[in-house]
C-alpha positions as CSV (number, residue, x, y, z in Angstrom):
1,X,10.3,-8.1,13.8
2,X,7.2,-8.5,15.8
3,X,4.8,-11.3,15.2
4,X,3.2,-11.1,11.7
5,X,-0.4,-11.7,12.8
6,X,-2.5,-10.2,15.6
7,X,-4.1,-13.6,15.6
8,X,-0.9,-15.5,16.3
9,X,-0.2,-13.8,19.7
10,X,-3.7,-14.5,20.9
11,X,-4.4,-17.8,19.2
12,X,-4.8,-19.7,22.5
13,X,-7.3,-17.3,23.9
14,X,-10.5,-17.8,21.9
15,X,-11.9,-18.0,18.4
16,X,-12.5,-14.2,18.3
17,X,-8.7,-13.7,18.7
18,X,-8.1,-15.9,15.7
19,X,-10.0,-13.6,13.4
20,X,-8.3,-10.6,14.7
21,X,-11.2,-9.2,16.6
22,X,-9.7,-8.8,20.1
23,X,-9.3,-5.1,20.8
24,X,-6.0,-3.7,22.0
25,X,-7.8,-2.2,24.9
26,X,-8.8,-5.5,26.5
27,X,-5.6,-7.5,25.7
28,X,-3.0,-7.9,28.4
29,X,-0.1,-5.5,27.7
30,X,2.3,-8.4,27.2
31,X,0.2,-9.8,24.5
32,X,-0.4,-6.6,22.5
33,X,1.4,-6.8,19.1
34,X,3.1,-3.6,18.1
35,X,1.6,-1.8,15.1
36,X,3.2,-2.6,11.8
37,X,5.1,0.0,9.7
38,X,4.4,-0.4,5.9
39,X,6.8,1.3,3.6
40,X,4.6,3.1,1.1
41,X,6.2,2.6,-2.3
42,X,9.4,2.2,-0.4
43,X,10.9,5.2,1.5
44,X,9.2,7.5,-1.1
45,X,9.7,10.7,1.0
46,X,13.5,10.1,0.6
47,X,14.0,8.4,-2.8
48,X,11.9,8.2,-6.0
49,X,9.1,5.8,-5.4
50,X,9.1,2.2,-6.5
51,X,12.8,2.0,-7.1
52,X,15.1,-0.6,-5.6
53,X,16.9,2.4,-3.9
54,X,13.6,3.4,-2.3
55,X,12.9,-0.2,-1.0
56,X,16.4,-0.6,0.4
57,X,16.2,2.8,2.2
58,X,12.9,1.7,3.7
59,X,14.4,-1.5,5.0
60,X,17.4,0.4,6.4
61,X,15.0,2.8,8.2
62,X,13.1,0.0,10.0
63,X,10.0,-0.8,7.9
64,X,8.3,-4.1,8.7
65,X,6.7,-4.5,5.2
66,X,7.7,-3.2,1.8
67,X,5.0,-2.3,-0.7
68,X,5.3,-2.9,-4.4
69,X,2.3,-1.7,-6.6
70,X,2.0,-4.0,-9.6
71,X,1.0,-3.2,-13.2
72,X,1.4,-5.1,-16.4
73,X,3.6,-4.5,-19.4
74,X,2.7,-5.1,-23.1
75,X,4.5,-8.5,-22.9
76,X,2.8,-9.6,-19.7
77,X,5.5,-8.8,-17.1
78,X,4.5,-7.5,-13.7
79,X,6.5,-4.3,-12.8
80,X,6.5,-2.0,-9.8
81,X,4.7,1.3,-10.6
82,X,1.9,3.0,-8.7
83,X,-0.3,3.1,-11.7
84,X,-0.3,2.2,-15.4
85,X,0.4,5.8,-16.4
86,X,4.1,6.4,-16.1
87,X,4.2,10.1,-17.2
88,X,4.9,11.4,-13.7
89,X,7.3,8.8,-12.4
90,X,9.7,8.3,-15.4
91,X,11.5,10.4,-18.0
92,X,9.3,9.0,-20.8
93,X,8.1,12.5,-21.8
94,X,11.7,13.4,-22.6
95,X,12.2,10.4,-24.9
96,X,11.4,11.4,-28.5
97,X,11.3,7.8,-29.6
98,X,8.2,7.3,-27.5
99,X,6.4,10.6,-28.2
100,X,3.8,9.0,-30.5
101,X,2.6,6.7,-27.7
102,X,1.2,9.5,-25.6
103,X,-2.6,9.2,-25.5
104,X,-5.7,9.4,-23.3
105,X,-7.2,6.3,-21.7
106,X,-10.1,5.6,-19.3
107,X,-8.9,3.5,-16.4
108,X,-11.2,2.5,-13.5
109,X,-13.7,5.1,-14.8
110,X,-11.2,8.0,-14.9
111,X,-9.7,9.5,-18.0
112,X,-5.9,10.1,-18.0
113,X,-3.4,11.4,-20.5
114,X,0.1,10.1,-20.6
115,X,2.1,7.0,-21.4
116,X,0.8,3.6,-20.3
117,X,2.7,0.4,-19.4
118,X,0.3,-1.6,-21.6
119,X,2.0,0.0,-24.6
120,X,5.6,-0.8,-23.7
121,X,7.5,-4.1,-23.6
122,X,9.7,-4.7,-20.6
123,X,12.8,-4.1,-22.7
124,X,11.5,-0.7,-23.7
125,X,10.5,0.2,-20.1
126,X,14.0,-0.7,-18.9
127,X,15.4,2.1,-21.1
128,X,13.5,4.6,-19.0
129,X,14.7,6.1,-15.7
130,X,12.6,6.9,-12.7
131,X,12.1,10.4,-11.4
132,X,10.5,12.1,-8.4
133,X,6.7,12.4,-8.7
134,X,6.3,15.3,-6.1
135,X,9.2,17.4,-7.4
136,X,7.9,20.7,-5.9
137,X,7.4,19.2,-2.4
138,X,10.4,16.8,-2.5
139,X,13.1,18.8,-4.3
140,X,15.8,16.8,-2.5
141,X,14.6,13.7,-4.3
142,X,15.1,15.2,-7.7
143,X,18.8,14.7,-7.3
144,X,18.1,11.0,-7.9
145,X,16.2,11.6,-11.1
146,X,17.7,9.4,-13.9
147,X,19.6,7.2,-11.5
148,X,17.3,4.2,-11.3
149,X,15.3,2.0,-13.6
150,X,11.8,0.4,-13.2
151,X,12.1,-2.9,-11.3
152,X,10.0,-5.9,-12.1
153,X,8.1,-7.7,-9.3
154,X,10.7,-10.5,-9.4
155,X,13.6,-8.1,-9.0
156,X,11.8,-6.5,-6.1
157,X,11.3,-9.9,-4.4
158,X,15.0,-10.7,-4.9
159,X,16.0,-7.4,-3.5
160,X,14.0,-7.8,-0.3
161,X,15.1,-11.4,0.1
162,X,18.8,-10.3,-0.2
163,X,18.3,-7.5,2.3
164,X,16.5,-9.8,4.7
165,X,19.4,-12.3,4.6
166,X,22.0,-9.6,4.9
167,X,20.3,-8.0,7.9
168,X,19.2,-11.1,9.6
169,X,15.6,-10.1,10.0
170,X,12.3,-11.1,8.3
171,X,10.8,-8.5,6.0
172,X,7.2,-8.6,4.9
173,X,5.8,-7.8,1.5
174,X,2.5,-6.1,0.9
175,X,1.9,-6.0,-2.8
176,X,-1.0,-4.3,-4.5
177,X,-2.5,-5.7,-7.7
178,X,-3.5,-2.5,-9.6
179,X,-6.3,-2.0,-12.2
180,X,-7.3,-5.7,-12.3
181,X,-10.5,-5.1,-14.2
182,X,-8.8,-2.8,-16.7
183,X,-6.0,-5.3,-17.4
184,X,-8.5,-8.2,-17.7
185,X,-10.4,-6.2,-20.3
186,X,-7.2,-6.0,-22.3
187,X,-6.6,-9.8,-22.2
188,X,-4.2,-9.9,-19.3
189,X,-4.6,-11.9,-16.2
190,X,-2.5,-10.1,-13.5
191,X,-3.7,-12.5,-10.7
192,X,-2.4,-15.5,-12.6
193,X,1.0,-13.7,-13.1
194,X,1.1,-12.7,-9.5
195,X,0.4,-16.3,-8.3
196,X,3.0,-17.8,-10.5
197,X,5.6,-15.2,-9.3
198,X,5.0,-15.7,-5.6
199,X,5.0,-19.5,-6.1
200,X,8.3,-19.4,-7.9
201,X,10.2,-17.7,-5.1
202,X,11.0,-19.3,-1.8
203,X,10.9,-15.9,-0.1
204,X,7.3,-15.2,-1.0
205,X,6.3,-18.7,-0.1
206,X,7.6,-18.3,3.5
207,X,7.8,-14.6,4.4
208,X,5.0,-12.4,5.8
209,X,2.7,-11.5,2.8
210,X,-0.3,-9.3,2.6
211,X,-2.1,-8.8,-0.7
212,X,-4.0,-5.6,-1.4
213,X,-6.6,-4.5,-3.9
214,X,-9.2,-1.8,-4.3
215,X,-11.3,-4.5,-6.0
216,X,-13.4,-7.2,-4.3
217,X,-13.6,-9.8,-7.1
218,X,-9.9,-10.6,-7.4
219,X,-9.5,-11.0,-3.7
220,X,-12.3,-13.5,-3.7
221,X,-10.9,-15.4,-6.6
222,X,-7.3,-15.7,-5.4
223,X,-7.6,-16.0,-1.7
224,X,-7.4,-19.7,-1.5
225,X,-4.6,-19.9,-4.0
226,X,-2.5,-17.3,-2.2
227,X,-2.9,-19.2,1.1
228,X,-2.0,-22.5,-0.6
229,X,1.2,-20.9,-1.7
230,X,1.9,-19.0,1.6
231,X,-0.3,-20.2,4.5
232,X,0.3,-17.1,6.6
233,X,-0.8,-14.7,3.8
234,X,-3.5,-12.1,4.4
235,X,-5.8,-10.3,2.1
236,X,-6.6,-6.6,2.4
237,X,-9.4,-4.6,0.7
238,X,-8.3,-1.1,0.2
239,X,-11.0,1.6,0.7
240,X,-11.2,4.3,-2.0
241,X,-13.2,7.5,-1.9
242,X,-16.4,6.9,0.0
243,X,-18.7,7.9,-2.9
244,X,-16.9,5.7,-5.4
245,X,-17.8,2.1,-6.3
246,X,-15.0,-0.5,-6.5
247,X,-13.9,-0.8,-10.1
248,X,-15.0,-4.4,-10.5
249,X,-18.4,-3.7,-9.1
250,X,-18.7,-0.6,-11.3
251,X,-17.9,-2.5,-14.4
252,X,-20.8,-4.8,-13.6
253,X,-23.2,-1.9,-13.1
254,X,-23.4,-2.4,-9.3
255,X,-23.9,0.5,-7.0
256,X,-22.3,-0.6,-3.7
257,X,-19.9,2.2,-2.7
258,X,-16.8,2.1,-0.4
259,X,-19.0,4.0,2.1
260,X,-21.4,1.1,2.1
261,X,-18.5,-1.3,2.7
262,X,-17.4,0.7,5.7
263,X,-20.7,0.3,7.5
264,X,-20.9,-2.4,10.2
265,X,-22.9,-4.6,7.8
266,X,-20.6,-4.0,4.9
267,X,-17.6,-4.8,7.1
268,X,-19.1,-8.2,8.0
269,X,-19.5,-8.9,4.3
270,X,-15.9,-7.9,3.6
271,X,-14.7,-10.3,6.4
272,X,-15.9,-13.2,4.3
273,X,-13.1,-12.7,1.8
274,X,-10.5,-10.4,3.5
275,X,-8.6,-10.2,6.7
276,X,-7.8,-6.5,6.7
277,X,-9.2,-3.2,5.4
278,X,-7.1,-0.4,4.2
279,X,-8.9,2.9,4.7
280,X,-7.4,6.4,4.2
281,X,-6.5,8.4,7.2
282,X,-9.4,10.8,6.6
283,X,-11.7,7.8,6.9
284,X,-10.5,7.5,10.4
285,X,-10.4,11.2,11.2
286,X,-12.2,13.5,8.7
287,X,-10.9,17.0,7.9
288,X,-12.7,20.2,7.1
289,X,-12.0,22.4,4.1
290,X,-9.1,24.0,5.9
291,X,-7.4,20.7,6.7
292,X,-8.4,20.7,10.4
293,X,-9.1,17.4,12.1
294,X,-12.8,16.8,12.9
295,X,-14.3,14.2,15.2
296,X,-12.9,10.6,14.7
297,X,-15.1,8.0,13.0
298,X,-15.9,4.6,14.6
299,X,-14.3,2.7,11.6
300,X,-11.5,1.1,13.6
301,X,-13.8,-0.1,16.3
302,X,-16.4,-1.3,13.7
303,X,-13.7,-3.2,11.7
304,X,-12.3,-4.9,14.8
305,X,-15.8,-5.9,15.8
306,X,-16.2,-7.6,12.4
307,X,-12.9,-9.4,12.9
308,X,-10.9,-7.3,10.6
309,X,-7.5,-5.6,11.1
310,X,-7.1,-2.0,10.0
311,X,-4.0,-0.9,8.0
312,X,-4.5,2.8,7.0
313,X,-2.8,5.0,4.4
314,X,-0.8,7.2,4.1
315,X,1.3,9.0,6.7
316,X,3.6,11.6,5.1
317,X,6.1,13.9,6.9
318,X,5.6,17.2,5.0
319,X,3.5,20.0,6.4
320,X,1.4,19.9,3.3
321,X,-0.1,16.5,4.2
322,X,-0.5,17.0,7.9
323,X,-3.7,18.1,9.7
324,X,-3.6,21.9,10.2
325,X,-3.3,21.4,14.0
326,X,0.1,19.8,13.6
327,X,1.7,21.9,10.9
328,X,4.6,24.2,11.8
329,X,5.5,27.6,10.2
330,X,8.2,26.3,7.9
331,X,6.2,25.9,4.7
332,X,4.3,23.2,2.9
333,X,7.5,21.3,1.8
334,X,9.1,21.2,5.2
335,X,9.7,17.8,6.7
336,X,7.9,18.1,10.1
337,X,9.1,15.1,12.2
338,X,7.5,16.1,15.4
339,X,4.2,16.8,13.7
340,X,4.3,13.5,11.8
341,X,5.0,11.5,14.9
342,X,2.1,13.2,16.7
343,X,-0.1,12.4,13.6
344,X,0.8,8.8,13.7
345,X,0.5,8.5,17.4
346,X,-3.1,9.7,17.3
347,X,-4.1,7.0,14.9
348,X,-2.3,4.4,16.9
349,X,-4.2,5.5,20.0
350,X,-7.4,4.7,18.1
351,X,-6.3,1.1,17.9
352,X,-4.8,1.1,14.4
353,X,-3.0,-2.2,13.6
354,X,-0.6,-0.8,11.0
355,X,0.0,2.2,8.7
356,X,1.5,3.1,5.4
357,X,4.1,5.8,5.5
358,X,6.3,7.5,3.0
359,X,9.0,7.9,5.7
360,X,9.5,4.6,7.6
361,X,12.2,6.1,9.8
362,X,9.5,8.4,11.3
363,X,7.0,5.6,11.5
364,X,9.5,3.5,13.3
365,X,10.1,6.3,15.9
366,X,6.4,6.7,16.5
367,X,5.9,2.9,17.1
368,X,9.1,2.5,19.2
369,X,7.9,5.3,21.5
370,X,4.8,3.3,22.4
């Protein structure tokens, strides 16, 4: 695997390189680090998301980093789910013993109806089975419905460590701490659980590690502790919808939006507590109402000028998710490999340092063609 940090390959050059601000365009070709391929919820285009099967498939397909999204159970265990609501990703709706636990909750300012991890112990969650979230677009994945359980963060770490040892290559982890403010309001401390977990495993103390959050406060609180456990760790502020306020700031009544944080002045402030920003692809190249690419933004350049790396989300292979210019005529659910590679390559040509993808095999092809 390529060097974990843009800084490491240019460390001898100058202080600017140490903070990741040297642009790909001015670096000598031999010093340019290859963009990183992040497995978004594993190989979620090919296996139900956040299952060990999805993670292993992503590793087999050449991902550099594997992403676990992390939420809390009723008994304080960190598990791998994209959100606290498990209605769409498990068979809980078909379990009569849990029917009474369906309810509506407000999480990060949005009301959702379903079943929530906060209402289940780990033992209860382990009786459930994962299913495909995007069943209409990814019909092929529904054949795995009911095959896999919900892994804990510790089980995920053990899985990646075992695969790294078996394959003889280092694999990074890029965990996201979900709904921090929400869980704190319930009396949980997800950051404390996270820190204890990564400190307890040799793999997470030594392997490449990048910690993500849509919230600013938890990154500020845990940055020094994370680096004390794993000195090469990085912190990434994920960027939500431009008009939205980060959940921790909204809970305090503040008005700073993600759009504000993506300005040159906002990015300089983010650099005080983060090493990386994680914008959406449409933050880099907006689209019109028909899905056509518009003119690119200057966000990658602005972030690099502030000393930040840029790791964007999410590249997906189906026509439905591609810009209209790259779709073929095979329908929304068709896996469009050529279009997906062209999609990724355009972002890489803008200087992107890494990208999340639901299909790491395609991401690997796009990077290897550079």
